Structures are given as C-alpha cells and as structure tokens.
C-alpha positions in Angstrom: -4.6 14.8 2.7 -2.7 16.6 0.0 0.9 16.6 -1.0 3.2 18.3 -3.4 4.0 15.0 -5.0 0.4 14.2 -6.0 1.3 15.6 -9.5 3.2 12.3 -10.5 0.1 10.4 -9.9 -2.4 12.7 -12.0 -2.9 9.8 -14.8 -3.9 7.2 -12.4 -7.6 5.8 -12.0 -8.6 5.9 -8.3 -11.1 3.8 -6.3 -12.0 2.8 -2.8 -9.5 0.1 -1.8 -12.1 -1.4 0.6 -15.1 -1.7 -1.9 -13.2 -2.3 -5.3 -14.7 -4.8 -7.6 -11.7 -6.8 -8.5 -13.3 -7.5 -11.9 -13.1 -3.7 -12.7 -9.4 -3.9 -12.6 -7.5 -4.5 -15.9 -5.8 -7.8 -16.5 -2.9 -5.9 -18.2 0.3 -5.1 -16.6 0.6 -1.8 -14.8 1.6 0.2 -11.6 -0.6 0.7 -8.7 -0.4 3.1 -5.7 -2.2 3.1 -2.3 -3.1 6.4 -0.8 -4.8 7.6 2.4 -8.0 9.2 1.8 -8.8 9.8 5.6 -7.0 8.8 8.7 -8.6 6.8 11.4 -7.2 5.8 14.9 -3.6 6.4 15.6 -0.8 4.4 14.1 0.0 3.1 17.4 -3.5 1.9 18.1 -3.7 0.2 14.6 -0.5 -1.7 15.2 -1.3 -2.8 18.8 -4.8 -3.8 17.8 -3.7 -6.2 15.0 -0.6 -7.4 16.9 -2.8 -8.4 19.8 -4.9 -10.5 17.7 -2.2 -12.1 15.6 0.1 -12.9 18.5 -2.6 -15.2 19.8 -1.4 -17.7 17.3 1.7 -18.0 19.4 3.9 -18.8 16.4 7.2 -17.1 16.5 8.1 -17.0 12.9 4.7 -15.7 11.9 5.0 -13.1 14.7 8.4 -12.0 13.5 7.0 -11.7 9.8 4.0 -9.5 10.6 5.7 -7.4 13.2 8.5 -6.4 10.8 5.8 -5.4 8.3 3.6 -3.5 10.8 6.5 -1.4 11.9 6.6 0.3 8.4 3.4 2.0 9.4 5.4 4.2 11.7 6.9 5.8 8.7 3.6 7.2 7.6 3.9 11.0 7.7 1.9 13.8 6.0 2.0 12.5 2.4 -1.0 10.4 1.6 0.9 8.1 -0.9 2.0 5.1 1.2 2.8 2.5 -1.4 4.0 2.2 -5.0 4.2 -1.2 -6.6 4.4 -2.9 -10.1 2.1 -5.5 -11.3 4.0 -7.1 -14.3 1.7 -10.0 -14.5 -1.4 -7.9 -14.3 -3.2 -5.4 -12.1 -6.0 -7.6 -11.3 -3.6 -10.5 -10.2 -1.6 -8.2 -8.0 -4.7 -6.8 -6.3 -5.5 -10.4 -5.4 -2.1 -10.7 -3.9 -2.6 -7.6 -1.9 -5.7 -9.1 -0.4 -3.5 -11.5 1.6 -1.7 -13.8 -0.8 1.9 -13.0 -1.1 2.0 -9.4 -0.6 4.4 -7.5 1.7 1.9 -4.6 2.4 -1.0 -7.0 3.4 -0.6 -6.7 7.3 0.0 -2.8 7.3 -3.2 -2.3 5.0 -5.2 -4.7 7.1 -4.2 -2.8 10.2 -5.1 0.5 8.8 -8.5 -0.7 7.6 -9.3 -2.2 10.9 -8.3 1.2 12.4 -10.9 3.0 10.3 -8.6 4.5 7.8 -10.0 5.1 4.4 -7.6 4.1 1.6 -7.7 4.4 -2.3 -6.2 2.1 -4.8 -4.9 3.8 -7.9 -3.5 2.2 -11.2 -2.2 2.9 -14.6 -1.7 0.4 -17.2 2.0 0.0 -18.4 3.6 -2.6 -20.6 6.9 -1.7 -18.7 5.5 -1.9 -15.3 8.9 -2.4 -13.4 10.3 0.6 -15.2 7.4 2.7 -14.6 7.3 1.7 -10.9 11.1 2.7 -10.6 10.5 6.1 -12.3 7.7 6.9 -9.9 9.7 5.9 -6.9 12.6 8.1 -8.0 10.1 11.0 -8.6 8.6 10.4 -5.1 12.0 10.2 -3.6 12.9 13.5 -5.3 10.0 15.1 -3.6 10.5 13.5 -0.1 14.1 12.2 0.2 12.6 8.8 1.2 10.5 6.1 -0.3 6.8 5.7 0.4 6.3 4.3 4.0 5.2 0.8 3.1 8.0 0.3 0.6 11.0 -1.5 2.0 14.3 -2.0 0.2 
C-alpha cells in the first residue's frame, strides 16, 4: 500500500510489528506510527472474529470498551498509515503499552493481526514527542482531511 502522505514519515525507522524485539527500541521519547504492509481478511471479518471471542466473557463494561475501539477499524481506507502516537516517556515503554497494557489501539491491532494483516511499527526519536505527534497529525490531516483511522479525538 502506498499513499501520497508517506513523505511525512520518511525519517522513520520501520520494522515488522509482530516480530519486533522490544529491546531494539529506544528508551528515549519519540513518535511512533503503525502502517499496513499487507491486508488480510476483510475488516468486517476481523471485527466479527475478535468480538465473538471477547463477548464470551459476558462482561458488559468490557464489551462496550472493546466494541468502541474495534469500530475504528471501519475507518481504514487506502492509506496504509493507521495510527500516529507520542511516546513522551519512551518508545520502548509505549510499545509495551501497545501490547495490551493501557493502549487505545490494542484491540484494533489485535483484530488485524488475527485476521492475517501484516503491520509495521515505525518510530523516530524526539525530545518533544507530543509536539512532533501533533505536527505529524496536522500534516496527515492536510493530505486526507481526517485523522488516521485508529486515532480518536
């Protein structure tokens, strides 16, 4: 997948999200991006597959939480860049968060991986991570007139 906005991510280091060795990530602050390298099953199937499994818990508050996040997958269009985030306390720590602890994109990313999507994790170090994140989101918005699909404001 290619997009006209990819120029704004030229300085990023990229690696396979599924096989990344967390110790290879910097402990310094920065910005990270998730992009689609290859699509797998349909978005509808990805959502349904994970929802069926998670709803077996029969826990309403949990169901509401993950359902809200999974619906963001429906926003994926042709642009491969699906998430932009800041890691002010360190890229390595934020990747740990992405793997399930305290990250809004955890369930959508999990659904895509289970549906055979191939995703990349890109990053750039930045002492002013929040400022850099906002700049990238603004540039992304200028290209697309919307934020990345898994970003919710």
